[in-house]
Steps between C-alpha positions, in 0.01 A plus 500: 500500500444215747119531473527487121706181524254343748211615280656324201528177697139528617383572146675186367345298783151629410566415137606145596188457716275609214673256265459222760128584528473474122676164496269365770187630327596348167580167666176497700695506827286720721667407828717782624352772276362691798840496672670622183250782451533616861879502475483685169255758637721566804807556281308731265375697801859542623612610154224759475555631853875532447444663160757259356270388219553678168212578266622248243532230770149575622364472144684172447366351825149616412515321163627177660242514781216566252606197297489284814160644590367385161649153552339475843163616363521235226588231755201599713273490194629150425437387856146637488432333165635167626294526817183570298563204270515247788166322551378587849222345705406654835834681522705183443658359190254241371756307296857519379776268383805358676853486359415176316191640328252321726183691584478597868171622643449750778616378837764263367868572546688608192859382482775748419361772281710768337285811523619804309328822413 
């Protein structure tokens, strides 16, 4: 009985972590994703080892995790596409624009850029 109760709490925590991962992925907030995934993986491991995870819970978590995997894959594709579209000369950005729309060439400082994937 106690293990079932603890298992239910762990399951809800895993569910919350997966939803937080989704929120971060959709917002382009990649900081902290590794910490969330490690915490989630540890809780899932405990659930599996304690046999407190039901088949329907496992299926539900699998669906949520697969959705996040697709979001992450899309984000990585976007990052790769953005990286390929930046003009590069000898491994450095040859030109870009600052926050005021002024062209900045390689080697010049760029003031406050908001970089998102």
